[in-house]
N, C-alpha and C positions, 0 to 999 in steps of 0.2 A: 353429497358425495357421489359420483358416478362410478358404476361398476366397471369392468372390462368390457362388457357387452354394451354398456351404454355408451363408452366412447366409440367402439365400432359402429353402433348404429348412428352415432352424430356424424363420423366419417362419412359412411354411406349416403346420408340424408344430404350433406354438404355436397358430395361428389354429383348426385342427382341434381340437385338444385343449380349447381354450376354449370352441368351440361343443357340444362334447360335453358339458362340465361344466356349462353353463348351461342346456342341455336337460335333463340329469340332476337338477340341483338344482332346477329349477322343477317336474319331476315330484314331487320330494320334499315341496315346500311348499304345492303347491295342493291344495285339496280335491278329493275324488273322490265326487261325488253324481250320478252318471249318472240321467237321466229319459228317458222315451220321447219327449219333446220334444226333448232334447238329443241324442239318438241317431239322430233324423232326419236324412236327407239335405236340405240347404238348396239350394232353387232359386229365389233371388230372391224369398222371400215366398210362393210358391206351395207348395200341397201337392203331394208328388212324386206322379206317376201312372206306372204301368206298371213294367217292369223297368229297373233301371239298365245293364244289360248290353245296350243297344239298339246294333245294328251300324249304323254310319253309312257311308254311300258314300264310297268313297276319293277320289272326285272333289273332295269338299270340302276334303281335306288337299292334293291337287294344286293346286288353285286358291289356296289359301292359301300355298303354298309359292312359286308361280309370282309371286303378289302381292308376297310380302316380297323376293324377288330383284329384280323390277325396281322396286320401292319404294326400296331401298337404293341402288340405281344411281341414281335420280332425285335423291336426297339429296345424292349426290357432284356432280350437275350444277349444283346451286344455287350452291355458292361457285365452281366455275368460270364460271358466267355472270355473276358479280358481279366476278370479277377477272381475266378472259380479256385485256381489253385491255392491261392492264400487261406481260403476257408476249408481246404482239406476235403475229407470225403462228405462232410455234411453239406458243403456247398455245392459238390457235385451231385449229391443225391437230392436236393432242393431243385437244382437246374433240371434233372432228369424226370422227375415228377411233374415239373412245369411242362416239359417238352411232351410228356405222355398225356397229359390232359390238354394240350394244344392239339396232339394228333387226334385224340378222341373227339375233341370238337370238331376237326376237319372231316373226320369219318362220319360224324352225325350230319353235319351240313351235306356231304356227299350222298349218304343214304337218304336222306329226306328229299334230295333233287334240287335243292337250291343253287347247286353249281351249274347245272344244266341251263343253258341259254333258253331253250324251249321246253316247257313241260308238254307230254302228252296231253291231248284234250280229253278230259272225261265226258264219257257218254252216259247219259241217264238212262236206267234201266227202263225197258218197256214192256209192258203186260200184252201178251199175245191173246186173240182170242181163240179158245178151244170150243169144242163140241160140248163139253160138259157145261161149261159157262152158259151157252145158249139154251141149253136145255133147261137148266135151273131157271133163268130168264122167262122162258116160256111158260114153265109151270108157276111162276110168282104171278104172271100177267093173268093166267085162269083164276087164280084165288082172289 
């Protein structure tokens, strides 16, 4: 007798096997006639230029992730704004706490500098030679 987890496992296993079978079957029956045009990288109708291994600035990904995080939180606010009156003060206070936490998260990201497009470059500290160091070095050389 299968438990509920066993049924879910069998369902997932059948789904994975089905996908593998369909991909393999499609590979068997489709025609394989590669041409130079078909093997080209498609870039919205434009001819590709340069190397495909262009290094993007990590800032693009960070900004996109921050946008997704705050965008999903705003999606949660829309139903709350439409229905908070039905829940009275408790519903309002839960939404207010959520907005305060959202504001604190935004302030943290702003303070950390992740919302700036270009961060200032960090210059490593440099030790300057002074007379005291050269005197110590000369005395060490005598010993």
